[in-house]
N, C-alpha and C positions, 0 to 999 in steps of 0.2 A: 162775441164774434170780433175778430180783428179787423179794423178798418184798413184796407189795403192802401188807402191814400195817405195814411200816416206813416212816416218813416219809422222803421223798427230799429231798436238799439242794436249796434254791432256787438260782437263778442269781444269784451275787453281782454279776456285771457288770451284769445287768439291774437289780438292786436299786439299785446305785450310780447308774446312769443315771437312774432314776426320782427318786432323791434329788436329783440335780443339777437336774432339771426343777422339782421342788418348791421347791428353794432359790431358783432364779431367779424362780419365780412369786411367792414371798414377798418378794422384794427390789424396792424402788422404783427402783433404779438398776442398770445393768449391773455384773457382777462379773468380776474377773480370775480367771485360772486359779489363782493362789495362794489367793485368797479361797474359791473353790469347793473346792479341795483341802482347805483347813482345815475348811470347813463339813461335808464328808462324811468327814473324817478319813482321807484317802489321800495318797500321794505325788503331787507335781505331775505326774510323768510319767503316772501312772494317770489323773488328772483330765484331762490333755491328750488322751489316747486316747479317753476317754469323750466329751469335747466334740467331737473331730473326727468321731466316729461320728454324734453327734446333729446336727452341722453338715451332714454328708453327706446326712442324711435331711431337712434343712430344718427341724429342730425348734428350733435355736438359731442365732443370728447374731452376728457381731462388729461392734462399732462401730469408729470411726476409730482409737481408742486400743488396740484389741485385746481389750477387755472383752466379755463375753458377756451376751446377753439372750435371752428367748424370741423365736422367729421368728413371723411371721404365720401360718405353717402350723398352729401350735398352736391359733389361733383357729378355723381351718377344721375341725380335728378336733373341737374343742369343740362346734361346731354340730350334730354328730351325736349328742350326749348329750341324751337326753330332747327329741328334736326337736319333737314335738308340743307338749310343755309350753312350750318356748321360743317356738314360733310363736304359741301362744295368749296367752302372757304379755307378749311384747314390746310389742304395741299398747297394752295397759293400763298397762304400766310407763311408756311414753312419755307417755301422757295424765296419769298421776299426777305425773310429774316436771314436766310443763308446768304443771299446775294448782297445784302446791304450791311450785314453784321449788326442789325438793329432789331429791337423787339417790335414785332408786327402784331396788330390786333384788329379785331372786328368789333364794331360798335353799332348798336341799334337804338332807335328812338323809343323812349318810354315816357309818353306825355311831355313833360318839360325837361326831361333828363336824357343824356346819352349814357347808355349802359354797355360796358365791355362784355361781349358774349363769349369771345374766345381770344386767346393770345398765344404767341409762339416766340420764344427767345432763341437767338442764334446759338448753334452748337459750339462755335469757335469765336474768337475775338476777345476784346478786352471787357471791361466792366460794362454790363448792360442794365437797363432800367426795367424792373419787373412791372407788368401791367396785369393785375389779377382780374379774372372774370368776376363780374359783379361790381367793379369799380364804376362810380357814377360821377357825372358832372353836368352842369346846366347846359341846355341847348345853346344859350347865347354866348358861351365862351369856349375857347379851345378849337383847334383845327378840326377834330371830328364833328363838333357842333356846327361849325361853318359849312363843312361839306354836306352834312345832312340837311341844313337849311336850303341848299340848292335843289333838294328834292321836294320841297314843300311849296305850296301856293302862298301868295300874299295873305289870303284869308286864313290859312293854317297858322301862319306866323302871328298875324294880328290877334287871333283867338288866344294864342299862348303869350301874348305880350312881348314878343321877341322882335327886335329890329334886325332886318336882314343884313348880313355881311357877305358880299359877293366873293366868289372864287377869283383867283388870278391865274390865268393860263391853265384852268381846269383843276387846280388843286388849292388847298388851303394850308396856311402855316400859322403857328402860334408860338409864343415864347413867354414864359412866366405867367400864363393865364390860369392854368389849373393847378399846377404845382410849381412853386418858385424854382428857377434854375433849369427847368425842363423845356425842351422844344418838341414840337410835333408837326408832322406833315400828314395830310389826309386827303382822300378823294371820295366822292360819292359812289355808292354802289347801286346803280339803277337796275333793278331786276323785278320781275313779276312775282306776286305771291309772297312777298316778304315785307316787313315793316321798313320804313326809311332807314338806311344803313350806310356805313362808311368803312373804308379800310384806312388804317393809319399806322405810323411808326412813332415811337417816342424815344428821345435821347437827350443826353447832355451836350454831346458834340459828335460830329460825324465827318468822315473823310469824303463824303458825297455832298454835292451841292443840292439845295432844295429842289431845283428843277429836275435833276437826275432822279431824286427820290420820288418826286411826283410822277414822273414818267413811268417809273417801275411800278408804282401803285396803280396807275391807270391801266397798265397792261394786265395786272392781276385782277382788277375789277372787271375788265372786259372778258377775261377768261371765266370768271365766276358767273358773270351775266349770261354768257353763252350756255353755261351748264344749267342755270336756273330759268333762263328765258328773259332777255333784255326787255325793259319797258319800251 
């Protein structure tokens, strides 16, 4: 009989498969079997079996050179995550991206990290910065993290070992904190029934002042909050 009080071993194969998906999500280019094997510290044969299984389920795909990337099915699965939140946020993100000619994105808290749930790039304008869904950064850095901190209690932050960084005029800014050379402006998204979240834009430079960007994001957050139910 199994002692329920004794922690049972987790599935090593499943854990490795998830790490492969996370590695591919963090990469801007397809990766070879050798690169993925090195990234998760396994033999090439083990990496190959994991990739074949993920490929059979449509979660990864190979390019013409045999390197692997996430397959479109991953995007379909992601649509089921916080479906109501994404449905409410996407129209506002699209409007913000169009108004500011900047990439707008929605970030939610996942324990110690901020995870991009959805992003929209402007249809027109100059070069913009891509912010792919699934991108992560620590709660303690970056404008989205600062914005989400405002939705957490002191006890929440203490438990996570994060020092609070307050908002200024209702929004947060950061520069060179997550990716060198990039700026971000973010506001909290206070709504019921969702994890702590923030709206943000990311850019190298902008024709708009931070205060103007913050005001536009706050208007979008208010609209989303009305749709979902403001806290």
